[in-house]
N, C-alpha and C positions, 0 to 999 in steps of 0.2 A: 799174588805176584803179578797178575795181569790186570788188576783193577786200575782203570784209567789209562791203560797203555793202548796205543794205536797198533793194531795188528791185522794180519791177513792169514788165511789158512784155506785148506780145502773146505768146500761148502759143508761137508758132513760134520765138521766140528765147529762151524761158525756159531751155532746156537749155544754150544757149551762155553765158548769164549765170551760171548755176549752175557750169558748168565753169570759168568765169573767177573764181569765188570769191564771187559775189554771193549774198546771202540773198534769194532770189526768193520773192514771194508773190502770190497772185491777189487783188489789191486795185485799186480804182479809181485812187487816187493815193497815192504814198508819197513822203515827204520824209525825206532822210537828210543832215543837216548842210548844207542848202542845195541838195542835188541833188534835183530834182523829177522823178519818172517817173510815167507813166500807162499804163493797161492797153490801151485801144483808142481809136480816133478818137472814138467816141461819148462818151468821158470828157473831151474837150477843155474843156468849160465848167468842170469841177472842176479840171482841170490849170491853166487860165488863172487861176482865182481863187486857187489856191495859189501860183502864180508871183508874182502881185501881192503877196500876203501876204509871201512870202519876200523880195522886192525891198524892201518897206517895212521889214522887220526888219533889213536890212543883213547884213554878214558875220557868220557864226557863229563863236564862240570857237574851235572845233576845225576849222573849215573850212580846207582847204589850197589850194583852187583858187579 
């Protein structure tokens, strides 16, 4: 499910995501075809703002889920 997806997360699971095929980066929030991920709990305001933006945009053309 994460293979080839651009994602971020807390550092403690970054290796797991990379091993599962994700393109992991150390960023506050990343959006990849409607999948929104954030780095740490302190980033929740940015995550929430991005979630609202994504919901308002609707389904992306290449989105499969």
